[in-house]
PAZAZA-823362 format. One line per 8 residues: number of its first residue (from 1); their letters; for each residue y negated, z negated, x negated of C-alpha. Coordinates in nm, 2 decimals, m for minus. Example, Ala and Ser with C-alpha at 12.3 -4.5 7.8 and 13.67 -1.06 7.14 Angstrom:
2
1 = as = 0.45,m0.78,m1.23  0.11,m0.71,m1.37 .
//
This chain:
225
1 = msksdfnl = m12.77,23.36,m4.01  m13.14,23.38,m3.91  m13.25,23.42,m3.55  m13.38,23.77,m3.62  m13.02,23.87,m3.65  m12.97,23.78,m3.29  m13.05,24.03,m3.01  m13.18,23.86,m2.71 .
9 = livedead = m13.21,24.02,m2.37  m13.43,23.85,m2.11  m13.38,23.95,m1.74  m13.67,23.83,m1.51  m13.82,24.00,m1.21  m14.16,23.82,m1.24  m14.36,24.03,m1.48  m14.59,23.75,m1.61 .
17 = trylltqi = m14.30,23.52,m1.68  m14.10,23.80,m1.84  m14.39,23.89,m2.07  m14.45,23.53,m2.17  m14.09,23.45,m2.25  m14.07,23.78,m2.45  m14.37,23.68,m2.66  m14.26,23.32,m2.71 .
25 = ftmrgftv = m13.90,23.40,m2.82  m14.03,23.69,m3.04  m14.25,23.44,m3.22  m13.96,23.20,m3.25  m13.77,23.47,m3.45  m13.54,23.65,m3.20  m13.52,24.02,m3.16  m13.61,24.05,m2.79 .
33 = rsaqdgfa = m13.58,24.31,m2.52  m13.65,24.25,m2.15  m13.55,24.39,m1.81  m13.69,24.34,m1.46  m13.35,24.33,m1.28  m12.98,24.36,m1.32  m12.96,24.74,m1.30  m13.22,24.78,m1.58 .
41 = alqmirst = m13.04,24.51,m1.78  m12.70,24.69,m1.76  m12.86,25.01,m1.89  m12.99,24.82,m2.19  m12.66,24.64,m2.25  m12.48,24.98,m2.25  m12.72,25.10,m2.51  m12.70,24.79,m2.73 .
49 = vpdillsd = m12.49,24.48,m2.64  m12.71,24.17,m2.69  m12.58,23.85,m2.85  m12.76,23.63,m2.60  m12.85,23.70,m2.24  m13.11,23.49,m2.06  m13.11,23.58,m1.69  m13.28,23.47,m1.38 .
57 = lnmpgmsg = m13.05,23.45,m1.07  m13.27,23.53,m0.77  m13.39,23.89,m0.82  m13.43,24.19,m0.60  m13.21,24.50,m0.65  m12.92,24.36,m0.85  m12.94,23.98,m0.87  m12.85,23.77,m1.16 .
65 = fellsvvr = m12.54,23.64,m0.97  m12.41,24.00,m0.96  m12.52,24.09,m1.31  m12.35,23.79,m1.47  m12.03,23.87,m1.29  m12.03,24.22,m1.43  m12.12,24.10,m1.78  m11.84,23.84,m1.77 .
73 = klypqihv = m11.59,24.11,m1.69  m11.72,24.39,m1.92  m11.89,24.20,m2.21  m11.73,23.86,m2.23  m11.86,23.81,m2.59  m12.22,23.78,m2.48  m12.35,23.42,m2.48  m12.52,23.38,m2.14 .
81 = iatsggys = m12.79,23.14,m2.03  m12.87,23.14,m1.66  m13.20,23.02,m1.52  m13.32,22.96,m1.17  m13.54,22.74,m0.95  m13.27,22.73,m0.69  m13.06,22.47,m0.87  m13.15,22.14,m1.04 .
89 = gstvpkgi = m13.01,21.98,m1.34  m12.85,22.13,m1.66  m12.50,22.18,m1.53  m12.39,22.54,m1.48  m12.37,22.59,m1.10  m12.02,22.65,m0.96  m11.91,23.02,m0.97  m12.19,23.14,m1.20 .
97 = aadsfhek = m12.07,23.31,m1.52  m12.29,23.14,m1.77  m12.24,22.93,m2.08  m12.54,22.71,m2.00  m12.81,22.67,m1.74  m13.18,22.60,m1.75  m13.37,22.48,m1.44  m13.70,22.66,m1.40 .
105 = asglaplf = m14.02,22.45,m1.42  m13.83,22.18,m1.61  m14.02,22.27,m1.93  m13.95,22.50,m2.22  m13.81,22.23,m2.45  m13.46,22.23,m2.29  m13.46,22.61,m2.30  m13.55,22.61,m2.67 .
113 = elmdmaal = m13.25,22.37,m2.73  m13.01,22.60,m2.54  m13.13,22.91,m2.72  m13.11,22.74,m3.06  m12.76,22.62,m2.98  m12.66,22.98,m2.88  m12.79,23.10,m3.21  m12.61,22.82,m3.40 .
121 = fghtsffs = m12.27,22.91,m3.25  m12.33,23.28,m3.32  m12.18,23.57,m3.13  m11.97,23.35,m2.91  m11.93,23.29,m2.54  m11.74,22.98,m2.41  m11.71,23.11,m2.06  m11.36,23.25,m2.13 .
129 = hrtptplw = m11.23,22.89,m2.11  m11.35,22.85,m1.75  m11.23,22.96,m1.41  m11.30,23.33,m1.35  m11.62,23.40,m1.18  m11.63,23.54,m0.82  m11.80,23.86,m0.71  m12.15,23.78,m0.59 .
137 = idlesrmp = m12.25,24.01,m0.31  m12.51,24.04,m0.04  m12.46,24.05,0.34  m12.47,24.40,0.48  m12.75,24.47,0.74  m12.63,24.44,1.10  m12.74,24.47,1.46  m12.82,24.15,1.65 .
145 = fesnhvll = m12.49,24.18,1.84  m12.27,24.24,1.54  m12.10,23.98,1.31  m12.21,23.92,0.96  m12.00,24.11,0.71  m11.99,24.20,0.34  m11.85,24.50,0.15  m11.61,24.40,m0.12 .
153 = ncpaclrp = m11.45,24.60,m0.40  m11.10,24.49,m0.50  m11.09,24.43,m0.88  m10.72,24.52,m0.88  m10.71,24.86,m0.69  m11.09,24.92,m0.69  m11.09,25.01,m0.32  m11.38,24.89,m0.10 .
161 = frqtveei = m11.32,24.71,0.23  m11.54,24.52,0.47  m11.49,24.14,0.53  m11.63,23.95,0.83  m11.82,23.63,0.74  m11.84,23.35,0.99  m12.07,23.11,0.80  m12.35,23.20,0.56 .
169 = daeirqtn = m12.34,22.96,0.27  m12.29,22.96,m0.11  m11.93,22.85,m0.11  m11.68,23.03,m0.33  m11.46,23.23,m0.09  m11.12,23.39,m0.13  m10.96,23.67,0.06  m10.69,23.94,0.02 .
177 = crfcggtv = m10.74,24.31,m0.03  m10.64,24.50,0.28  m10.49,24.77,0.07  m10.30,24.61,m0.22  m10.30,24.25,m0.11  m10.47,24.13,m0.43  m10.68,23.82,m0.44  m11.06,23.87,m0.42 .
185 = dyaialai = m11.29,23.58,m0.50  m11.64,23.62,m0.38  m11.96,23.44,m0.28  m12.28,23.53,m0.09  m12.58,23.56,m0.32  m12.81,23.57,m0.01  m12.73,23.21,0.06  m12.90,23.09,m0.26 .
193 = kpkmvase = m13.28,23.03,m0.21  m13.53,22.89,m0.46  m13.62,22.53,m0.39  m13.99,22.61,m0.38  m14.15,22.94,m0.26  m14.52,22.99,m0.33  m14.74,23.05,m0.02  m14.94,23.32,m0.19 .
201 = prpvaaes = m14.92,23.52,m0.52  m15.04,23.34,m0.82  m15.05,23.41,m1.19  m14.78,23.26,m1.41  m14.92,23.06,m1.70  m14.75,22.89,m1.98  m14.85,22.55,m1.83  m14.64,22.63,m1.52 .
209 = lapaseyp = m14.33,22.66,m1.73  m14.37,22.35,m1.95  m14.64,22.10,m2.04  m14.89,22.25,m2.28  m14.81,21.99,m2.54  m14.46,22.13,m2.58  m14.57,22.47,m2.72  m14.95,22.49,m2.77 .
217 = sesrsarr = m14.94,22.76,m3.05  m14.70,22.99,m2.86  m14.89,22.98,m2.53  m15.23,23.06,m2.70  m15.08,23.34,m2.91  m14.91,23.49,m2.61  m15.23,23.51,m2.42  m15.42,23.67,m2.70 .
225 = a = m15.14,23.94,m2.74 .
//
């Protein structure tokens, strides 16, 4: 089966990075679509379910944490590759519903390997063999005198309820639904921050994603496009 038989959806909020990745993987033979956040991605998935999903984690609107949790529950057959600058290494971070992980700025060669492996195994996700992912949610806005709290939706009875949060961190948490008593696993996406934040806007070039020697032809072609 050729790569052109695989539908790839790239979810990335940075426009330059999204465009560059779209051009590169199109030239590498994939059928590619792209979305700027989780909400736009879900609309595309409902239209045509992709075989492979490459998603950033830290995004405004609907983050990758939330998107991958939804995809895991509704479309478990999608092979998911998560990418972020907030984690290091190649191990999938705890609680994230992905088959593999790519650290941003570590070069495109590892990402190419992950993508080729996804295409090799075909329309398959291995995440079903893992522990179920938690709900990734954001803290609700609060007044200075109020406690931190989150709004959870019970996956069993679908009723929403508020939960007070004493500490803000990225740990996987567990609570019980106030209505049906069902178990709700959740984590706070707001606690995850990228390791490096640029002091001012700057254009994203291929060289910032990987050494130029790793993909000279792709980078030059993408810039001419």
